[in-house]
C-alpha positions in Angstrom: 47.1 111.6 212.4 49.0 109.1 211.7 51.1 109.1 209.0 51.7 105.6 209.0 48.0 104.8 207.8 46.4 107.8 206.9 48.0 107.6 203.2 48.3 103.9 202.5 47.0 100.2 203.7 48.1 99.0 206.6 50.6 96.1 205.7 50.7 97.0 202.0 53.2 98.8 199.4 51.7 101.2 197.4 51.0 100.7 193.8 54.1 102.0 192.5 55.9 101.1 189.9 58.7 99.8 191.7 56.0 97.3 193.4 55.5 96.0 190.6 59.0 95.3 189.5 61.2 94.6 192.5 60.8 90.4 193.3 59.0 90.1 196.1 59.8 89.8 199.7 58.0 87.1 201.9 56.4 88.5 205.1 58.2 88.5 207.9 56.0 87.7 211.0 54.9 90.2 213.9 56.1 90.3 217.1 53.6 88.0 219.6 55.9 87.8 222.5 59.1 89.2 225.0 62.2 88.9 223.5 65.8 90.1 224.4 68.0 91.4 222.4 71.5 93.6 222.2 69.9 96.2 219.9 66.6 96.8 218.8 66.2 98.9 215.8 63.1 100.5 215.2 62.0 101.9 211.5 63.0 99.2 208.0 64.0 101.9 205.8 67.5 102.5 204.5 68.8 103.4 207.7 67.2 100.7 210.3 68.1 97.7 208.2 71.8 99.3 207.4 72.5 99.5 211.1 70.8 95.8 211.1 73.0 94.8 208.4 76.3 96.5 210.1 75.2 95.3 213.6 75.0 91.6 212.9 77.8 91.7 210.9 79.7 92.5 214.1 77.5 89.4 215.9 75.4 91.1 217.8 71.5 90.4 218.4 69.2 92.4 216.7 65.8 92.7 216.7 63.8 94.9 214.4 60.4 96.2 214.3 58.6 97.6 211.3 54.9 98.9 211.7 54.2 98.5 208.1 56.7 96.2 205.5 60.5 96.6 205.3 60.9 99.8 202.1 57.6 100.4 203.1 57.8 104.3 203.6 60.7 106.9 201.9 63.5 103.9 200.7 61.0 102.1 198.7 58.9 105.1 197.1 61.5 107.8 196.3 63.5 108.9 192.5 66.3 106.7 193.6 69.4 109.0 193.0 72.7 108.5 194.9 73.6 111.9 195.1 77.4 113.4 196.1 78.1 115.5 198.9 75.8 116.3 201.7 72.0 117.9 200.9 73.5 121.1 201.9 76.5 122.2 199.4 79.7 122.3 200.4 80.3 126.3 200.8 77.2 126.3 202.7 78.4 124.0 205.4 82.2 125.6 205.5 80.2 128.4 206.9 78.8 126.6 209.0 80.6 124.1 210.5 84.5 125.3 209.4 86.3 124.4 206.7 87.3 121.0 208.7 84.3 119.4 210.0 83.6 120.2 206.3 86.4 118.5 204.6 85.1 115.5 206.9 81.7 115.6 206.0 82.7 115.4 202.2 84.5 113.0 202.9 81.6 110.9 205.1 79.3 111.7 201.8 81.8 110.0 199.1 81.8 107.4 201.7 78.2 106.8 201.4 78.0 106.4 197.3 81.0 104.0 198.0 78.8 101.7 200.3 75.9 102.0 198.2 78.1 100.5 195.9 79.6 97.7 198.3 76.8 97.0 199.3 75.0 95.8 196.1 78.0 94.1 194.8 78.6 92.1 198.0 75.3 91.4 198.7 74.5 90.8 194.9 71.7 93.2 194.9 69.9 93.1 191.9 68.6 97.2 191.4 69.9 98.3 188.1 72.7 100.6 190.4 74.0 102.6 187.2 76.1 105.9 187.0 75.1 109.8 186.8 73.2 112.4 188.3 72.4 115.7 186.0 72.0 119.1 187.9 69.6 121.0 185.4 69.3 124.9 185.5 66.2 126.8 184.2 68.8 130.3 183.9 71.9 131.9 182.9 72.5 132.6 186.7 72.0 129.2 187.9 74.2 127.6 185.0 76.8 129.9 186.3 76.2 129.5 189.7 76.2 125.5 189.4 79.2 125.5 187.4 81.1 128.0 190.0 80.4 125.2 192.8 81.6 122.1 190.4 84.5 124.1 190.1 85.1 124.9 194.1 84.6 121.0 194.1 86.9 120.0 192.4 90.0 123.2 193.5 88.9 122.2 197.2 88.0 119.0 197.5 89.8 117.3 194.5 86.2 116.0 193.2 87.0 116.4 189.2 83.7 113.7 188.1 81.6 116.3 186.7 81.4 118.2 183.5 79.3 121.4 183.0 77.0 121.4 180.6 76.0 124.7 178.4 72.9 125.0 177.0 73.8 122.8 173.9 75.5 120.1 175.8 71.8 120.6 178.5 70.0 119.6 175.4 71.9 116.9 173.8 71.5 115.7 177.1 67.8 116.2 178.4 66.1 118.2 174.9 63.5 119.8 177.1 62.9 123.4 176.8 62.7 124.5 180.0 67.0 124.2 180.6 69.6 126.0 179.5 72.7 124.6 181.0 73.8 122.5 184.2 76.4 119.9 185.3 76.9 116.0 184.8 78.0 114.5 187.9 79.6 110.7 186.6 80.7 110.0 190.2 76.7 109.6 191.3 73.8 107.6 190.4 70.5 106.0 190.2 68.9 102.4 191.2 65.8 101.3 191.8 64.8 102.0 195.9 62.4 99.0 196.7 65.0 96.6 195.0 67.7 97.8 196.8 66.0 98.0 200.3 64.3 94.9 199.7 68.4 93.4 199.0 69.3 95.1 202.2 66.6 93.6 204.0 67.4 89.4 202.9 71.1 90.6 203.6 70.1 91.9 207.0 68.0 88.8 207.7 71.2 86.2 206.5 73.6 88.1 208.6 70.8 86.9 211.5 69.0 90.4 212.2 65.3 88.9 213.4 63.1 91.5 211.5 59.1 92.0 212.5 56.9 93.7 209.7 53.4 94.6 211.3 55.2 95.5 214.4 54.1 99.4 215.2 55.6 100.7 218.2 53.5 102.6 221.2 56.3 102.7 223.8 59.1 103.0 224.6 60.9 102.9 228.2 64.3 103.9 228.6 66.6 103.4 231.2 69.9 100.9 231.1 67.7 97.8 230.1 65.1 99.5 227.3 62.0 98.4 226.6 60.1 98.1 223.4 56.9 97.6 223.4 54.2 96.7 220.5 50.7 95.1 220.0 52.3 92.1 219.8 55.3 92.0 222.5 57.7 94.0 223.8 61.8 94.2 222.9 64.0 94.6 225.9 67.9 95.4 224.8 70.8 97.0 225.8 71.0 99.4 222.7 68.3 101.6 220.8 68.3 102.6 217.8 65.7 104.9 216.1 65.2 105.2 212.5 61.8 106.7 211.6 62.5 109.0 209.4 58.7 110.7 208.1 56.7 108.3 210.1 58.3 108.6 213.7 55.3 110.0 214.7 55.7 111.2 218.8 58.1 108.2 219.9 60.2 111.0 220.8 59.8 114.9 221.0 63.4 115.8 220.7 63.3 114.5 217.5 59.5 115.5 216.3 60.9 119.5 217.3 63.8 119.2 214.0 62.4 116.9 211.8 59.6 117.8 209.9 57.7 115.2 207.4 56.7 116.7 204.0 55.1 114.1 201.3 56.6 114.2 198.2 55.0 112.2 194.2 56.1 110.0 191.6 54.7 109.2 188.1 55.6 106.3 185.9 54.2 106.3 182.1 53.4 104.1 179.9 56.8 102.9 177.8 58.3 105.4 175.6 59.9 103.2 173.1 62.0 105.3 170.9 60.3 108.4 172.3 62.7 107.7 175.3 65.6 110.3 173.8 63.5 112.8 173.7 63.3 113.1 177.3 67.2 111.8 178.2 69.4 110.3 175.8 72.0 108.8 177.8 71.1 106.6 181.0 71.1 109.1 183.3 69.2 110.7 186.5 68.4 114.6 186.4 67.4 116.8 189.5 66.7 120.9 188.6 67.0 123.6 190.8 63.4 124.1 191.9 62.7 124.3 195.4 59.9 122.4 195.1 62.5 120.1 192.8 61.3 118.1 189.7 63.0 114.8 189.3 63.3 112.2 187.1 65.1 109.5 185.5 64.1 106.3 182.7 63.2 103.6 184.4 64.7 100.3 182.8 61.9 99.6 180.5 61.8 103.0 179.0 59.8 105.0 180.5 59.8 108.4 182.7 59.8 108.4 186.1 59.1 111.6 187.4 58.8 113.3 190.3 57.6 116.5 191.6 54.3 118.2 192.4 53.0 121.0 195.5 52.0 119.5 198.3 49.7 121.5 201.1 49.2 119.1 204.2 49.6 115.7 205.0 46.6 114.2 202.8 47.7 113.0 199.6 46.0 114.8 196.6 43.2 113.1 195.6 44.3 112.6 191.7 47.9 112.3 192.6 48.1 111.8 188.4 47.6 115.2 188.0 50.0 116.4 190.3 52.7 115.3 189.2 51.6 116.0 185.6 51.7 119.6 185.8 55.3 120.4 186.3 55.6 117.2 184.1 54.4 118.4 181.1 56.4 122.3 182.0 59.8 120.0 181.3 58.4 117.8 178.6 55.6 119.3 177.2 55.6 116.6 174.2 54.3 114.5 177.2 50.8 116.6 177.9 48.8 113.9 177.2 50.7 110.6 177.5 49.7 107.8 179.2 50.7 107.1 183.3 50.5 103.9 184.3 51.7 104.2 188.1 50.9 107.1 190.5 52.4 106.8 194.0 53.0 110.0 196.5 55.4 109.1 199.9 56.8 111.0 203.3 59.8 111.7 204.1 61.8 114.0 206.7 63.5 117.4 206.6 65.3 119.3 208.3 66.0 123.2 209.0 68.9 123.0 207.8 68.5 120.0 204.8 71.2 118.0 206.8 70.3 115.1 208.6 69.3 115.0 212.3 71.5 112.4 214.0 71.9 112.3 217.7 72.4 110.6 220.8 69.1 111.1 222.6 70.4 109.1 226.0 73.7 107.0 226.7 71.9 104.1 225.0 69.7 105.2 222.9 70.5 106.6 218.8 68.8 108.6 216.3 69.5 109.6 212.4 66.7 111.0 209.8 65.8 113.8 208.1 67.7 113.2 204.8 65.9 115.9 203.3 65.6 114.1 200.0 69.3 112.7 200.3 68.2 109.9 202.0 69.9 106.7 199.1 73.2 107.1 200.4 73.1 109.4 203.7 70.7 106.8 205.3 72.3 103.7 204.4 75.6 105.8 205.3 74.2 106.9 208.8 72.3 103.5 209.4 76.4 101.9 209.6 77.7 104.7 211.3 75.1 104.0 214.3 76.1 100.7 214.3 79.8 101.6 215.3 78.7 104.6 217.6 77.4 101.2 219.7 80.8 99.8 219.2 82.3 102.4 220.8 83.7 103.8 217.1 81.5 107.0 216.9 83.9 109.5 215.3 81.9 109.6 212.0 78.4 109.9 214.1 79.6 112.6 216.6 80.9 114.5 213.5 77.8 114.5 212.0 75.9 114.9 215.4 77.5 118.3 215.3 75.6 119.6 212.7 73.4 122.7 214.5 70.1 121.2 214.0 67.4 124.3 215.1 64.0 123.5 215.8 61.2 124.0 213.3 59.0 127.2 214.9 56.3 126.5 217.0 56.1 122.7 218.0 54.4 119.9 216.3 50.7 121.8 216.3 52.1 124.0 213.9 53.3 121.3 211.5 50.4 121.5 209.2 50.1 125.4 208.8 53.8 126.0 208.7 53.9 123.4 205.8 51.2 125.3 204.2 53.1 128.4 204.6 56.6 127.2 203.1 54.9 125.4 200.6 53.3 128.2 199.2 56.4 130.0 199.6 58.7 128.4 197.6 56.1 127.6 195.0 55.6 131.3 194.4 59.6 132.0 194.3 59.7 128.6 191.5 57.1 130.3 189.8 58.6 134.1 189.5 62.3 132.4 189.2 63.7 134.1 192.4 
């Protein structure tokens, strides 16, 4: 199954609220001949466009190949949350990689947030970037863990942007009967993800990147001179960046063994007007503690953008609205019959450790993917880190590449049954409150 086309129409963005409200970008032409570049990049999401922008600004010639449209994948469909830290919590990283590298990984994650904010400001990207992400808890035990972790971040890493929320404070922020406490991280943020990625594409093109959409890569020949073939032509390059995340397909077995594609779903309700205050009283985003996480925020036109729902295969469900309405109604019972104007799905990449997979696949081939739902900042930063590594400054890239990245068991043939088994198990844990 080719996930580039199995759930979407070729060359079109999904019918999402993001696509309906982002300033459109003129289509880039498909590759139609044989060209030469210093760097060829495969994938036009946050990772690939950030790498392209930073390389072009450094004076290298860059050709970027995107099978569909720039921002077509997870970069243009996600919840828009710019989170703090890595996807794995710092105390877990301390055990996994030691205190020194855990500190470096924290600093890299803080740098990722700063990079996004800088790119938005420097390139005038209109993407409604706002501060604030709340982590919402379902039990006293989860709340105690959340508060202890915030205190750990302040004590060991000097991070003082998190406000601890007891039941009353959580209800004052998010009047859902489901949540009993949590935290509010004002150093994190949220944005319009498609507007942001299209802004990166405009900036990369203005810096000199040659972007080709509708240019699926069919074959890669490695060597000192790499050859990247599409149906319309070939790119010969000194360096290659693979930035495909959940849409890699069969381009590289080493990456495919460690990054599993999964689907997730989002809806946008009708504008809520004054009832928006029954969802959130402040303009922040929320993610809760379920493994099959619920995440939501209010749009600038006062819609509830709500993501969640279980997925047991690689085909999108026939009724995405119903898939997402179920968890939405559990969090906000008063919205069980609200009109939903948009519903869409997307494919992201996860890893066993929920940490991004960065690797040097050959001396002149770099890859980054598997952001596990934490990609707005991390993917943007990974692109910059790969651009720096190509120029000989690989410290940040190497720090992330040192994080252990085990293979998923069973290989690609076991992906579908493994996904069903994993999602069934974690959905059962969520229902039991384990």
